[in-house]
N, C-alpha and C positions, 0 to 999 in steps of 0.2 A: 573333819569337814563340818561337824556341828559347830565348832568354835568359830569358824569362818562365817557360817550362816548367821550365828548369833551377832557377831560384829557387824555384818551386813545389815541385819534388821535394825540394830541400834543406830547405825549411821543413817539409814534411810528414814527412820522416824525423826532423828534430829534434823535432817534436811527438810523434812515435811513441816516440822514445827518452826524452823528458822527461816523458811522461804518467804513468808509474808513480811517478816521484819526486814529482810534484805531487799525485797522489792520496794517496800516503803522508804527505806533509806535511799535507794537509788532515785526514787521519785522526788524526795525532798531535796537531794543534791541538784537534780535537774531544775527544779523550781527556783532554788536559790541562785543557780547560775543564770537563769533567765532574768530574775529580778536584778541581779548585779549588772547584767548587760543593759537592761532597760534604764537603770539609774545612770550608768555611764553615758548612754546615748542622750539622756535628758540633760545631763550636765554639759556635754559638748555641744548640744544643739543651741543653747542659749535661750533667752526669753523670746516667746512668740510675739509677732506683731499684733498690735491691738485690733486692727481692722479685720484681719482674716483669722484671728484666733477663735477657737471654739469656746463657747461658754460652758462652765462646769454644770454638770447635771445634778440637780438637787431633787431628791425623792422625799415624798412625805413619809414621816415615820408612822408606823402602825401603833395603835394603842396597845399597851401591854395587857395581854390576857393571862390570867392566872392559870397555872397548871392544876390539874386535878390532884396532884400530889401535894400541893401547897395550900389546900383549902383548910 
């Protein structure tokens, strides 16, 4: 019985350590799938009309602030 419990403890600790990696991998695959779908939809949609097309948003860049670690 002790051997079974030892194996069970080791397997549960491995699952506890590996769970964040598996969740992250699943999330990355979902994001990749969404990006591929968006790219495919953008290619099939064709170029937008110039009158009704949205203008790209340009944001002002913030000045680079040095980190305390790089002083």
